[in-house]
C-alpha positions as CSV (number, residue, x, y, z in Angstrom):
1,M,84.3,87.4,117.4
2,S,88.0,86.8,116.9
3,S,88.9,87.8,113.3
4,R,92.5,88.1,114.3
5,K,94.1,85.1,112.7
6,L,95.0,84.4,109.1
7,W,95.7,80.8,108.3
8,L,96.1,78.6,105.3
9,A,96.5,74.8,104.8
10,S,99.4,75.0,102.3
11,P,102.7,76.9,101.8
12,A,102.7,80.1,99.8
13,A,102.6,79.5,96.0
14,D,104.3,82.8,95.3
15,Y,105.8,85.8,97.1
16,I,102.6,87.8,97.6
17,S,100.8,84.8,99.2
18,G,103.4,84.7,102.0
19,F,102.9,86.2,105.5
20,P,104.8,89.5,106.1
21,I,106.5,90.3,109.3
22,G,108.5,93.5,110.2
23,T,109.9,95.8,112.8
24,G,109.8,98.7,110.4
25,R,113.5,98.8,109.9
26,L,113.6,95.1,109.0
27,A,111.1,93.0,107.2
28,A,110.6,89.5,105.9
29,M,108.1,87.5,103.9
30,V,107.5,84.0,105.3
31,F,106.4,81.4,102.8
32,G,106.0,78.4,105.1
33,G,107.7,75.9,102.8
34,A,108.4,72.3,103.9
35,P,110.8,70.7,104.0
36,T,112.6,73.7,102.5
37,E,111.7,77.2,103.7
38,R,112.7,80.6,102.0
39,I,112.4,83.7,104.1
40,A,112.8,86.8,101.9
41,L,114.6,89.6,103.7
42,N,114.4,93.4,103.4
43,H,115.9,96.5,105.1
44,E,114.0,99.8,104.9
45,W,117.2,101.7,103.8
46,L,118.2,99.3,101.1
47,W,117.6,101.4,98.0
48,R,120.2,100.8,95.3
49,G,121.8,104.3,95.5
50,P,123.5,105.4,92.3
51,N,121.1,108.4,92.0
52,R,121.3,109.5,95.7
53,C,123.0,112.8,94.8
54,R,120.9,113.8,91.9
55,D,120.1,117.5,91.7
56,T,117.9,120.2,90.1
57,E,119.0,122.8,87.5
58,P,117.8,126.3,87.3
59,V,115.0,126.3,84.7
60,A,112.5,128.7,86.3
61,D,112.9,131.2,83.4
62,R,110.8,128.8,81.2
63,L,107.8,129.0,83.5
64,A,106.4,132.3,82.1
65,E,106.1,130.8,78.6
66,V,104.2,127.8,79.9
67,R,101.9,130.0,82.0
68,N,101.1,132.3,79.0
69,L,100.1,129.3,76.9
70,L,97.9,127.8,79.6
71,L,96.2,131.0,80.5
72,A,95.5,131.5,76.8
73,G,93.8,128.1,76.7
74,R,96.5,126.5,74.6
75,Y,96.7,123.5,76.9
76,E,98.3,121.0,74.5
77,E,101.2,123.4,73.7
78,G,101.7,124.2,77.4
79,T,101.9,120.5,78.5
80,T,105.5,119.5,78.8
81,S,107.3,116.2,79.3
82,G,109.7,115.2,82.1
83,I,113.2,113.8,82.1
84,P,114.2,110.1,82.3
85,N,113.4,108.6,85.7
86,R,116.2,108.6,88.2
87,V,114.4,107.2,91.2
88,D,116.4,104.5,92.8
89,P,114.6,101.1,93.3
90,Y,114.0,99.5,96.7
91,Q,116.0,96.3,96.9
92,P,115.8,92.8,98.4
93,A,118.5,92.1,100.9
94,G,118.5,88.3,100.2
95,D,116.9,85.1,101.3
96,L,117.4,82.9,104.3
97,H,117.0,79.2,103.3
98,L,116.2,76.5,105.8
99,R,116.0,72.7,105.1
100,L,114.8,70.0,107.5
101,D,115.4,66.3,107.2
102,H,112.0,64.8,106.7
103,G,109.8,63.4,104.0
104,E,106.1,63.9,103.1
105,I,104.1,66.2,105.3
106,A,100.6,66.1,106.7
107,D,98.2,68.2,108.8
108,Y,99.9,71.4,107.5
109,R,98.9,74.8,108.9
110,R,100.6,78.2,108.5
111,E,99.1,81.0,110.5
112,L,99.6,84.7,111.2
113,D,98.4,85.6,114.7
114,I,97.6,89.2,114.2
115,E,97.0,89.7,118.0
116,Q,100.6,88.6,118.8
117,G,102.5,89.5,115.6
118,V,103.8,85.9,115.1
119,V,103.8,83.6,112.1
120,C,103.6,79.9,113.0
121,V,104.1,77.0,110.6
122,Q,103.4,73.5,111.9
123,Y,102.8,70.0,110.4
124,G,103.5,66.4,110.8
125,A,106.1,64.3,108.9
126,G,106.2,60.6,109.5
127,D,105.9,60.0,113.3
128,A,107.2,63.5,114.1
129,F,105.6,67.0,114.6
130,F,107.4,70.1,113.4
131,R,106.8,73.7,114.4
132,R,108.5,77.0,113.6
133,E,107.7,80.5,114.7
134,C,108.8,83.6,113.0
135,L,108.5,87.1,114.4
136,A,109.9,90.6,114.0
137,D,111.0,91.4,117.5
138,L,109.8,94.9,118.4
139,T,111.9,94.9,121.5
140,H,115.3,94.1,120.0
141,D,114.6,95.1,116.4
142,V,115.7,91.8,114.9
143,L,114.0,88.9,113.1
144,L,113.7,85.6,115.0
145,I,113.0,82.1,113.7
146,H,112.4,79.4,116.3
147,L,112.3,75.7,115.3
148,T,111.2,72.7,117.4
149,A,110.2,69.2,116.7
150,S,109.0,66.1,118.6
151,R,112.3,64.4,117.7
152,A,115.8,65.4,117.0
153,F,116.2,66.9,113.5
154,T,118.9,68.0,111.1
155,L,118.8,71.7,109.9
156,R,120.6,73.2,107.0
157,A,120.8,77.0,106.7
158,W,122.2,79.2,104.0
159,L,121.9,82.7,102.6
160,G,121.3,83.6,99.0
161,R,120.2,86.5,96.8
162,I,118.5,86.8,93.4
163,E,120.8,87.0,90.4
164,D,121.9,90.6,90.0
165,P,124.8,91.6,87.7
166,G,125.0,95.0,89.3
167,C,125.6,93.7,92.8
168,L,128.9,92.2,94.0
169,L,128.2,89.5,96.6
170,R,130.3,87.6,99.2
171,R,128.9,84.8,101.3
172,E,130.5,83.2,104.4
173,A,129.6,80.6,106.9
174,V,131.4,80.0,110.2
175,P,130.2,78.1,113.3
176,G,127.1,79.8,114.6
177,Q,126.9,82.5,111.9
178,L,126.0,83.1,108.3
179,V,127.0,86.4,106.5
180,L,126.1,87.8,103.1
181,D,127.8,91.0,102.0
182,G,126.6,93.1,99.0
183,Q,127.8,96.1,97.2
184,F,125.7,97.8,94.4
185,E,127.6,99.2,91.4
186,R,127.9,103.0,92.1
187,G,125.5,102.5,95.0
188,I,125.4,101.5,98.7
189,A,126.7,98.4,100.5
190,F,124.8,96.0,102.8
191,R,125.2,93.0,105.1
192,V,122.9,90.3,106.2
193,G,123.9,88.4,109.3
194,V,122.3,85.3,110.8
195,E,123.2,83.8,114.1
196,V,122.3,80.1,114.5
197,N,122.0,78.6,117.9
198,A,121.0,75.1,118.7
199,R,120.2,73.0,121.7
200,G,121.6,69.6,121.3
201,G,123.2,68.1,118.2
202,E,126.4,69.0,116.4
203,M,127.1,72.1,114.2
204,R,129.4,72.1,111.2
205,V,130.2,74.2,108.2
206,E,129.8,72.8,104.6
207,G,130.8,75.4,102.1
208,D,128.6,78.5,102.7
209,E,126.0,76.4,104.6
210,L,125.6,75.7,108.3
211,V,124.4,72.2,109.3
212,V,123.1,71.3,112.7
213,E,122.7,67.5,113.0
214,G,120.6,66.0,115.9
215,A,119.2,69.3,117.1
216,E,116.3,69.4,119.6
217,E,115.7,73.1,119.1
218,A,117.1,76.0,117.1
219,L,116.9,79.7,117.2
220,L,118.0,81.9,114.3
221,T,118.5,85.7,114.7
222,V,118.6,87.8,111.6
223,N,119.9,91.4,111.4
224,I,120.8,93.6,108.4
225,G,122.9,96.7,108.0
226,T,123.4,99.2,105.2
227,S,125.8,102.0,104.4
228,A,122.9,104.3,103.4
229,K,123.7,106.8,106.2
230,G,127.5,106.8,105.7
231,Q,128.7,104.0,108.0
232,A,129.8,100.5,107.2
233,P,127.0,97.9,107.3
234,V,128.8,96.0,110.0
235,H,128.1,98.7,112.6
236,E,124.4,98.3,112.2
237,C,124.4,94.5,111.7
238,V,125.7,93.6,115.1
239,P,125.2,90.1,116.7
240,A,122.5,89.8,119.4
241,G,124.0,86.8,121.1
242,F,120.6,85.1,121.8
243,T,120.4,81.4,122.6
244,C,117.5,78.9,122.6
245,A,117.3,79.4,126.3
246,D,116.3,83.0,125.6
247,W,113.3,82.2,123.4
248,T,110.5,82.2,126.0
249,G,111.6,85.6,127.3
250,L,112.1,87.0,123.8
251,L,108.6,85.9,122.7
252,E,107.0,87.4,125.9
253,S,108.8,90.8,125.6
254,H,107.9,91.1,121.9
255,T,104.3,90.2,122.5
256,R,104.1,92.8,125.3
257,A,105.6,95.5,123.0
258,Y,103.4,94.5,120.1
259,R,100.1,94.3,122.0
260,R,100.8,97.7,123.7
261,L,100.5,99.2,120.2
262,F,98.1,96.9,118.4
263,G,95.7,96.4,121.4
264,R,94.7,100.0,121.7
265,C,92.0,99.7,119.2
266,R,89.7,96.6,119.0
267,L,86.7,95.9,116.8
268,D,84.4,93.0,117.5
269,V,81.4,92.2,115.4
270,A,78.8,89.6,116.3
271,G,78.7,86.6,114.0
272,H,80.1,83.2,113.2
273,E,83.6,83.1,111.8
274,P,84.0,80.1,109.4
275,A,86.6,77.6,110.6
276,L,88.2,77.7,107.1
277,P,91.5,78.8,105.7
278,I,91.5,82.3,104.3
279,D,91.7,81.1,100.6
280,E,88.5,79.1,101.0
281,R,86.8,82.0,102.7
282,L,87.8,84.2,99.8
283,R,86.5,81.7,97.3
284,N,83.2,81.4,99.1
285,A,82.8,85.2,99.4
286,R,83.5,85.6,95.7
287,A,80.8,83.0,95.0
288,G,78.3,85.2,96.9
289,H,78.3,83.5,100.3
290,A,78.0,86.0,103.1
291,D,81.1,86.3,105.4
292,P,80.5,89.6,107.3
293,L,83.6,89.0,109.5
294,L,86.0,88.8,106.6
295,P,86.3,92.7,106.4
296,V,86.9,92.7,110.2
297,L,89.9,90.4,109.6
298,Y,91.0,92.7,106.8
299,F,90.7,95.7,109.1
300,N,92.8,94.0,111.8
301,Y,95.3,92.9,109.2
302,G,95.7,96.5,107.9
303,R,96.6,97.8,111.4
304,Y,99.1,94.9,111.7
305,L,100.7,95.9,108.4
306,L,101.0,99.5,109.4
307,L,102.7,98.5,112.6
308,A,105.0,96.1,110.8
309,C,106.1,98.9,108.5
310,T,106.6,101.6,111.1
311,A,107.1,100.4,114.7
312,R,111.0,100.7,114.7
313,A,111.2,102.6,111.4
314,E,112.9,105.7,110.2
315,L,111.1,105.5,106.8
316,P,107.4,105.4,106.0
317,P,105.9,102.5,104.0
318,N,106.8,102.6,100.3
319,L,104.5,101.2,97.6
320,Q,105.0,97.7,98.9
321,G,105.3,98.6,102.6
322,K,108.7,97.2,103.4
323,W,108.4,93.9,101.4
324,N,110.0,93.4,98.0
325,E,111.8,90.5,96.3
326,D,112.6,92.0,92.9
327,I,115.6,94.0,91.8
328,R,113.4,95.8,89.3
329,P,110.1,96.2,91.3
330,P,107.1,97.9,89.7
331,W,107.4,101.7,89.9
332,E,110.7,101.1,91.8
333,S,108.6,100.3,94.8
334,D,109.0,104.0,95.4
335,Y,107.1,106.8,97.2
336,H,104.2,108.4,95.2
337,H,103.1,111.6,96.7
338,D,99.9,112.0,94.8
339,V,97.8,109.5,96.9
340,N,99.7,106.3,97.6
341,L,101.9,107.5,100.5
342,Q,99.1,109.6,102.0
343,M,96.6,106.6,101.8
344,A,99.1,104.5,103.7
345,Y,98.6,106.9,106.6
346,W,94.8,107.4,106.4
347,P,94.2,104.9,109.2
348,A,97.1,106.0,111.5
349,E,95.4,108.7,113.6
350,A,91.8,107.3,113.8
351,G,93.1,103.8,114.2
352,H,95.1,104.7,117.3
353,L,98.6,104.2,115.9
354,P,100.0,107.8,116.1
355,E,103.6,106.6,116.5
356,S,103.5,105.3,113.0
357,T,103.4,108.9,111.7
358,E,106.9,109.6,113.0
359,P,108.7,108.0,110.0
360,L,106.5,110.0,107.6
361,F,107.4,113.2,109.4
362,Q,111.1,112.3,109.2
363,H,110.6,111.7,105.5
364,L,109.2,115.1,105.0
365,E,111.8,116.9,107.1
366,R,114.6,115.0,105.3
367,F,113.4,116.6,102.0
368,V,113.0,120.2,103.2
369,P,116.6,121.5,102.5
370,H,116.6,120.2,98.9
371,A,112.9,121.0,98.4
372,R,113.8,124.7,99.0
373,K,116.4,124.5,96.3
374,A,113.9,122.8,94.0
375,A,111.3,125.5,94.5
376,R,113.9,128.1,93.5
377,D,115.4,126.2,90.6
378,L,112.2,124.9,89.0
379,Y,109.7,127.7,89.8
380,G,111.6,130.7,91.1
381,C,109.5,130.4,94.3
382,D,110.1,130.6,98.0
383,G,109.2,127.7,100.3
384,V,109.4,124.1,99.4
385,W,108.4,122.0,96.4
386,F,107.9,118.2,96.7
387,P,108.0,115.8,93.8
388,I,105.2,113.5,92.7
389,Q,107.5,110.4,92.7
390,T,110.7,109.9,94.7
391,D,112.8,107.6,96.9
392,V,114.6,107.9,100.3
393,W,117.4,110.3,99.5
394,G,115.7,113.6,100.2
395,R,116.2,114.9,96.7
396,A,113.2,116.9,95.4
397,T,113.8,116.4,91.7
398,P,111.1,116.0,89.0
399,E,111.4,112.3,87.9
400,S,108.0,111.1,86.8
401,H,107.9,111.4,83.0
402,G,104.9,113.3,81.7
403,W,103.4,114.3,85.0
404,A,106.3,115.6,87.1
405,V,105.0,119.2,86.9
406,W,102.6,119.0,89.9
407,I,102.8,121.5,92.7
408,G,100.3,119.9,95.2
409,A,102.4,117.2,96.9
410,A,103.8,119.2,99.8
411,A,100.3,120.6,100.6
412,W,98.8,117.2,100.7
413,L,101.6,115.8,102.8
414,A,101.2,118.7,105.2
415,Q,97.7,117.5,105.9
416,H,99.2,114.7,108.0
417,L,101.1,117.1,110.2
418,W,97.9,119.0,110.9
419,W,96.0,115.8,111.7
420,R,98.7,114.9,114.2
421,Y,97.9,118.1,116.0
422,E,94.1,117.8,115.6
423,Y,94.1,114.3,117.0
424,S,96.7,114.9,119.8
425,Q,96.1,118.5,120.7
426,D,99.9,118.6,121.3
427,V,100.7,122.3,121.1
428,E,104.4,121.6,121.4
429,F,104.3,119.4,118.3
430,L,102.3,122.1,116.5
431,A,104.9,124.7,117.3
432,R,108.1,122.6,116.7
433,R,107.2,120.5,113.7
434,A,103.8,121.0,112.2
435,Y,103.6,124.8,111.9
436,P,107.1,125.3,110.5
437,F,106.3,122.9,107.6
438,L,102.8,124.4,107.0
439,R,104.4,127.9,106.9
440,E,107.2,126.7,104.5
441,T,104.7,125.1,102.2
442,A,102.4,128.1,102.3
443,A,105.4,130.3,101.3
444,F,105.6,128.4,98.0
445,Y,102.0,129.2,97.1
446,E,102.3,132.8,98.2
447,S,105.0,133.2,95.4
448,Y,103.6,130.7,92.9
449,L,100.0,131.9,92.5
450,V,99.4,134.4,89.7
451,A,96.6,137.0,89.4
452,D,94.5,137.0,86.3
453,A,92.9,140.0,84.7
454,A,90.0,139.9,87.2
455,G,92.4,139.8,90.2
456,Q,91.6,136.2,91.0
457,L,94.6,134.0,92.0
458,Q,95.2,131.1,89.7
459,V,97.4,128.0,89.9
460,V,99.4,127.8,86.7
461,P,100.5,125.2,85.7
462,S,98.1,122.9,87.5
463,Q,97.0,119.4,87.0
464,S,94.7,116.6,88.3
465,P,97.4,114.0,88.9
466,E,97.8,111.3,86.3
467,N,94.5,112.3,84.5
468,R,93.9,113.9,81.1
469,F,91.1,115.8,79.4
470,V,90.3,115.9,75.7
471,G,92.4,118.5,74.1
472,G,95.1,118.5,76.8
473,G,97.8,116.6,74.8
474,D,99.0,113.1,74.4
475,L,101.2,112.9,77.5
476,P,100.0,110.9,80.6
477,V,98.6,114.1,82.2
478,S,97.1,117.3,81.0
479,L,98.3,120.7,82.4
480,C,95.7,123.4,83.0
481,V,94.8,126.3,85.1
482,S,93.6,125.8,88.7
483,A,92.6,122.1,88.8
484,T,90.1,121.4,91.5
485,M,92.5,119.3,93.6
486,D,95.2,122.0,93.7
487,V,92.6,124.7,94.7
488,V,91.3,122.5,97.5
489,L,94.8,121.6,98.7
490,I,95.9,125.2,98.8
491,R,92.8,126.4,100.5
492,E,93.0,123.7,103.2
493,L,96.7,124.2,103.7
494,L,96.3,128.0,104.3
495,S,93.3,127.4,106.5
496,H,95.3,125.0,108.7
497,A,98.3,127.4,108.7
498,I,96.0,130.2,109.9
499,Q,94.5,128.0,112.6
500,A,98.0,126.9,113.7
501,A,99.2,130.5,113.8
502,E,96.2,131.6,115.8
503,T,96.7,128.8,118.3
504,L,100.4,129.7,118.7
505,N,99.6,133.5,118.6
506,V,102.2,134.2,115.9
507,D,102.5,135.6,112.4
508,Q,99.5,138.0,112.5
509,A,100.5,139.7,109.2
510,R,100.9,136.3,107.5
511,R,97.6,135.2,108.7
512,E,96.0,138.2,107.1
513,A,97.9,137.6,103.9
514,W,96.7,134.0,103.9
515,W,93.1,135.0,104.4
516,D,93.4,137.3,101.4
517,I,94.8,134.5,99.2
518,I,91.9,132.2,100.2
519,S,89.4,134.9,99.4
520,R,90.9,135.3,95.9
521,L,91.2,131.6,95.0
522,P,88.7,130.3,92.3
523,D,85.5,128.8,93.5
524,L,84.9,125.1,92.8
525,K,82.5,124.5,89.9
526,V,79.6,122.2,89.1
527,G,79.7,120.8,85.5
528,R,77.0,120.1,82.9
529,Y,76.3,116.6,84.3
530,G,75.8,118.0,87.8
531,Q,79.3,116.7,88.7
532,L,82.1,118.4,90.6
533,Q,84.4,119.7,87.8
534,E,87.9,118.2,87.9
535,W,89.5,121.1,86.0
536,N,88.9,124.8,85.5
537,E,86.8,124.1,82.4
538,D,84.1,121.5,82.0
539,F,86.4,119.2,79.9
540,E,85.5,115.8,78.7
541,E,87.8,113.2,80.2
542,V,90.0,111.0,78.1
543,E,89.3,108.2,80.6
544,P,86.0,108.8,82.4
545,G,86.6,105.8,84.7
546,H,90.1,107.0,85.8
547,R,91.5,105.3,88.9
548,H,92.3,108.6,90.6
549,F,89.6,110.6,92.4
550,S,91.8,113.6,92.9
551,H,89.0,116.3,92.5
552,L,87.1,114.6,95.4
553,I,89.9,115.2,97.9
554,G,87.8,117.8,99.6
555,L,85.2,115.1,100.3
556,Y,87.8,112.6,101.6
557,P,90.3,112.7,103.1
558,G,89.9,116.5,103.2
559,E,87.2,118.6,104.9
560,A,86.4,121.2,102.3
561,L,83.1,119.6,101.3
562,D,80.4,119.2,103.9
563,P,76.6,118.4,103.7
564,E,75.7,121.5,105.7
565,R,78.3,124.0,104.8
566,T,78.6,123.2,101.0
567,P,75.5,121.2,100.1
568,D,75.6,121.8,96.4
569,L,79.3,120.8,96.1
570,W,78.6,117.8,98.4
571,E,75.9,116.6,96.0
572,A,78.1,117.3,93.0
573,A,80.9,115.2,94.5
574,R,78.4,112.3,94.9
575,V,77.5,112.7,91.2
576,S,81.2,112.7,90.2
577,L,81.9,109.5,92.2
578,E,78.9,107.7,90.7
579,R,80.0,108.8,87.2
580,R,83.5,107.4,87.7
581,L,82.0,104.1,88.8
582,D,79.5,104.0,85.9
583,N,82.6,104.1,83.7
584,A,84.4,101.2,85.5
585,G,86.4,103.3,87.9
586,G,87.9,101.9,91.1
587,H,89.7,99.2,89.0
588,T,92.8,99.0,91.3
589,G,93.0,97.9,94.9
590,W,94.0,101.3,96.2
591,S,91.4,103.1,94.0
592,R,88.6,100.8,95.2
593,S,89.6,101.4,98.8
594,W,89.3,105.2,98.1
595,V,85.8,104.5,96.8
596,A,84.8,102.8,100.0
597,C,86.2,105.8,102.0
598,L,84.3,108.3,99.9
599,F,80.9,106.4,100.3
600,A,81.5,106.1,104.0
601,R,82.1,109.9,104.2
602,L,78.9,110.4,102.3
603,G,77.1,108.3,104.9
604,Q,76.1,105.7,102.3
605,A,76.6,102.6,104.3
606,G,75.4,100.1,101.7
607,E,77.6,101.4,99.0
608,A,80.6,101.7,101.3
609,W,80.2,98.1,102.4
610,E,79.7,96.9,98.8
611,H,83.0,98.4,97.7
612,L,84.9,97.3,100.8
613,L,83.8,93.7,100.0
614,H,84.9,94.2,96.4
615,L,88.3,95.4,97.7
616,V,88.7,92.2,99.7
617,T,87.4,89.7,97.2
618,D,88.6,91.3,93.9
619,F,91.9,92.8,95.0
620,A,93.6,90.6,97.5
621,T,96.0,87.6,97.5
622,D,95.4,84.5,99.5
623,S,97.2,86.2,102.3
624,L,95.0,89.3,101.9
625,L,97.7,91.5,100.5
626,D,96.3,94.2,98.3
627,L,96.7,94.0,94.5
628,H,97.2,96.4,91.6
629,P,96.4,94.8,88.3
630,P,97.7,92.5,86.8
631,R,99.0,91.0,90.1
632,I,101.2,93.6,91.8
633,F,101.3,94.0,95.6
634,Q,100.7,97.6,96.8
635,I,100.1,98.2,100.5
636,D,98.1,101.4,100.1
637,G,94.9,99.4,99.2
638,N,95.2,97.4,102.5
639,L,95.6,100.6,104.5
640,G,92.9,102.5,102.6
641,G,90.5,99.7,103.3
642,T,91.4,99.9,107.0
643,A,90.6,103.6,106.9
644,A,87.2,102.9,105.2
645,V,86.2,100.8,108.2
646,L,87.2,103.6,110.6
647,E,85.3,106.1,108.5
648,M,82.2,103.9,108.8
649,L,82.4,103.8,112.5
650,L,83.3,107.3,113.5
651,Q,83.8,110.7,111.8
652,S,85.2,113.8,113.4
653,Y,85.4,116.6,110.8
654,H,85.6,120.1,112.2
655,E,86.2,118.4,115.6
656,E,82.6,117.3,115.8
657,L,81.9,113.6,116.6
658,H,79.6,111.6,114.5
659,F,79.0,108.0,115.8
660,L,78.3,105.2,113.3
661,P,77.8,107.4,110.3
662,A,77.9,104.5,107.8
663,L,77.5,101.4,109.9
664,P,77.2,98.4,107.5
665,P,73.9,96.5,107.6
666,A,76.0,93.3,107.7
667,W,77.2,94.3,111.2
668,P,73.9,94.7,113.2
669,R,75.6,94.1,116.6
670,G,79.1,94.9,117.7
671,R,81.5,97.0,119.7
672,V,84.7,99.0,119.1
673,K,87.1,100.6,121.5
674,G,90.1,102.9,121.1
675,L,88.9,104.9,118.1
676,C,90.5,108.3,118.0
677,A,88.9,111.6,116.8
678,R,89.9,115.1,115.9
679,G,89.8,117.3,119.0
680,G,91.9,114.9,121.0
681,Y,89.2,112.3,121.9
682,T,89.3,108.5,122.4
683,V,85.9,106.9,121.7
684,A,84.3,103.5,122.4
685,L,81.0,102.4,120.8
686,T,78.5,99.6,121.2
687,W,75.5,99.0,119.0
688,A,72.7,96.5,118.5
689,N,70.0,96.1,115.9
690,G,72.0,98.5,113.7
691,A,71.6,101.3,116.2
692,L,74.0,102.9,118.8
693,Q,73.6,101.7,122.3
694,T,76.4,103.6,124.1
695,A,79.3,105.9,123.3
696,T,82.0,106.7,125.7
697,V,84.3,109.7,125.1
698,V,87.5,110.6,126.8
699,A,89.2,113.9,126.0
700,R,92.9,114.8,126.2
701,T,92.2,118.4,127.2
702,D,89.6,120.4,129.0
703,R,87.3,121.7,126.3
704,E,83.8,121.8,124.8
705,C,82.7,118.6,123.1
706,T,80.3,118.7,120.1
707,V,78.5,115.6,119.0
708,L,76.2,115.3,115.9
709,E,72.8,113.8,116.7
710,P,70.9,114.0,113.4
711,D,68.6,111.1,114.1
712,V,68.5,110.7,117.9
713,E,68.8,112.7,121.1
714,F,71.5,111.7,123.5
715,A,71.5,111.6,127.3
716,V,75.0,112.6,128.6
717,K,76.4,111.4,131.9
718,D,79.7,111.6,133.7
719,S,81.7,108.6,135.1
720,H,79.5,108.6,138.3
721,G,76.3,108.4,136.3
722,N,75.4,112.0,137.0
723,P,73.7,114.0,134.1
724,V,76.0,116.4,132.3
725,V,74.7,119.9,131.4
726,A,74.4,120.0,127.6
727,E,73.1,122.4,125.0
728,R,71.3,121.4,121.8
729,D,71.6,123.4,118.6
730,G,70.7,122.4,115.0
731,G,71.2,118.7,115.3
732,R,74.2,119.0,117.6
733,I,74.7,118.6,121.3
734,R,77.5,120.5,123.2
735,F,78.9,119.9,126.6
736,D,82.0,120.5,128.6
737,V,84.6,117.7,129.2
738,R,87.6,117.5,131.4
739,A,90.8,115.8,130.4
740,G,90.9,112.1,131.2
741,E,87.3,111.9,132.5
742,V,84.9,109.5,130.9
743,V,81.6,110.8,129.5
744,T,78.9,108.3,128.4
745,L,76.3,109.1,125.8
746,T,73.2,107.0,125.4
747,P,70.2,107.5,123.0
748,A,67.5,109.1,125.1
749,A,65.0,106.3,124.4
750,T,67.5,103.7,125.6
751,A,68.4,105.8,128.6
752,R,64.8,106.0,129.8
């Protein structure tokens, strides 16, 4: 029942087969090489920087012409291209190289202990045993590498960086310290500093290398600084002064800090975990051998990755989390606001890692000032406009060629602020941070929507991100009127803004205006195949198996579609999903993870499990990092897969709890604790023979709790075993809960 260790019997063959570690600010990829190790280093703010002051120009006067063409059905003429991309790429800081004095190795093992957040490499060489531990210290926000051996050893250490004509480098070695300074042409500067401390032996400098001869133990401390926020890198890259004598205490303090976060949620599934390295388990699973605990490991790894990206971070995960070795990474390793960044946060709330959302909220708030200017310049609108593709500099400029004209990003990102309130019930957060952003985003749509001849409010231009319909032009995306995704996003945004304003008892007039807008938005439509239409007309798709499921956002992660409230649209969404898959949809890691989430939301456990397995076996490296074809690491698939598991175990739409809505048949017995739910609940579940045994619910506030009981009747008891008064209504049970008190629900047959 462990499923909390990744291990392999050989060093990493390439970058994306390494083991990632990170504090959020700092990150590293550990390859486990022997006798020479390379540890690839990153800093979250190390983006090249020449375009950090880019700006928008007033072009809103052109909008009327585009709108007239689209409203007249002249879609190809109304589709416009973007400008050359000015998004800065995320950059590697450099590499720390270590070399030990030994020959052939034996009994090799490299391991990531997910429960402690530590990478360990150990092996024999001759008559000696070598061990090194690498961790991203969450207490001190530095990277630590600890080396020991059963005999004295010689260590060589040096810093390097990939060849980069646009980066001026300076390397220096002095006793006890390595330094690498870099300056990007027209960009920012950075520094990598490594402190080297040894017990025993003699240390000397050879060129830009440090050599420790006859060491019994060594501790290397890595820190990195940048000038991204206007100060010299040296002010951030300060020495820590740790010695080998500090190692035990450093390890203990890190482990406590890490477990305090990771240990809140724990999933255990009954079964036998093969005593095999992960690459062999993957090969066996691909060959059809059952390994039901492999997705449990993937789930735990996803929560680890989110922590490693965010624990001490100011920035959210980019496309590659915080790990990149290339100076020209795919898509600049940027922020995509049309699913990828959002997907990275799908498991944050339900998976009991709410602190990980803080870097996301800082990212949004950093953009607001320029997003106001962009809304005025580009659309002549109030409020804020967020780009589909961007970097860290807070510049809301349209950069993504061919599909930059999308107005749904801010509304989708606002969803996460609303979730933070829904899961926490923190009214202060709602008032101080969530509602101001919701209101600002709503202001854009108040001034952007246009009334047609019938008085209906239309979204023009609109698009279903990155997708095209026949007759919509040859660019990467087709513009249209009121794409389904945009209508759903605007409706959900305004609904959340209304709920927030009601909770805070503010903005009565705006609430009424928002209700009026909602009532005048177009209805969602069912097409000729019984599918949920993606656009305002029942167009044929250029690519029926498209990787995006944008029009299904109301099914997941949104709440617009519901089997009771909107049964026809619910069924149409199912048809759309199946049609996508019939045409080879879900052909990237992140896309396949979205499929698993959608089926879990539909309650189709078998299909959700099937696609979760495909995600793990078809779109993962030997270290379980998610892949985008042909072989590009993207972290969103890992985190989307983690969200799929959470969706299988607990759903809480409309603040109603639904236990085990899509429990995989491969997990007949298990338990989970520390799940979080909308309404401010923490939930623990146990099950056997594929059926719920017990559920415990703890609320953050005094309130009425609603639980769905479609197939079983629950007995409800308080922490003393006394029955709780409950009312039943239409497949639901309702009862009062008090903050902090435990309530236990048991299927009535079991209770008797």
